[in-house]
N, C-alpha and C positions, 0 to 999 in steps of 0.2 A: 371827539367823535371818532370812532374807529372805522377806517375805510369809507369815508364819506363820499357820496356821489350826488351831484346835482342833476336832476332830470328836468329839462326844459321842453315841455310838450303841451300844446293847447288842446289836444284831444284827451278828455278825461279818462276814457277807457284805455287808451294806450299808456297814459301816464300811470294808471293803476297797474297795468300789466308790467311795465318796466319796474315799478316799485316792488311788486310782489316777487318777480323773478330775481331781481338783484338782491333783495333782502334774503331770499332763500339761498343765495350764493354767498352770504356773509357780509354784504355791504350795508352801510347805513345810508338811507336814501331820503333826500329832501326834494320836493317837487315845486316848481313854479310853472305858470301857464303862459308866460310871455318873455320876450327878450329883455324888456326893460327891467322886470323883476330879477332876471338872472344877473344883469349888470349891477343891480342894487344889492343883492344878497351874496354875491360871490365872496367878498372879503369877510362877511359875517360867518358864512358857512365854511369857508376854506376847504372846498372839495378836493378830493384826490383826482377826480375826473368829472367832466361835464358831458352828459349825453343829451344832445339837443336836436330837435326837429328843425328842418330847414324852412318849411312852409308854415309861417306863423303870421298873424295879423300885425300890422304896424311896422315891425322890424323883423327881417328874416334871420334865420340862424347863421347864414354866411356872414352877414354884417356883424351880428353879435359875437361870433367867433373871432372875427378880425379885431373888433373893439377890445375884447378880453385880452387877446394876445399882444395888443399894442401896449398894455400896461406891463412895465418891466417885471413886476412881482408875479405876473401870470404867464410869462413867456414860455415856461416849461410845463404849464398846466395842460394835461391831455384833454382834447376835445374830440368826441366821437359824434359825428353828425348822422342824422337819420333822414332818409329821403324816399319819397314815393316816386320821384322823378327817376326814370330809368337810368340814365347815365348823365351826370353833370359834366360840364366841360372841365378839363384838367385845370385851366386857368382859374376857374371859379374856386376850386378847392385850394389851389396854391395861394390865391389872394386871401382866402379866409384864414389861412394858416392852421386849419384843422388838422388833426393827426390821423383821422380815418373817417370812413363813411360806411354806413350800414344801409343797404337798400331794402325797402319794403316790397313784397313781403319777405320777412327774414325768419330764420330758424332760431329758436331760443338758445340752442347750444352755440350758435355762431355769435349771438349777442354776448353771452358769458365769456366765450373765448376771446373776443375782441376787447372786452372790458378788462379781463384778467391780464391780457398782454400789455395793455396801455397803463395799467396800474402797477405792474411788476417793477 
C-alpha cells in the first residue's frame, strides 16, 4: 500500500471526511472506529501515520497512542491526535507519546499540512 494512513475515529461522518480528504491528497486510507481495532490492525496495515480521535468509548486515543508507541517496532510511527477538547495538558500529550495534535474545528488545509509534515 502506498502512503497508508490508519484513521481511528468513532464518528462515521468525521471518519468519512478524513478518508475523502486524505485520499484526495494521495494517501491510502484504512479506517477503524475504536482503539482496540487500531491496536489489532496496526501490524497488518503497517500505516505510515495514524490519525486518531482522543475521545472514544472504552479506550481513549491518548492510551492507544501510548500503547502503540510502547511497541519497539512502532516507536517512530507518527501519531496525530484529533481533539474537541480546547487544550490538553502538556503532560497528557507527552505521556501519550503522540507526535502532534489537531484541534476541532480544524481547517482541511491544516490537516493535510500536518499529515504531510509527519509523513515526510
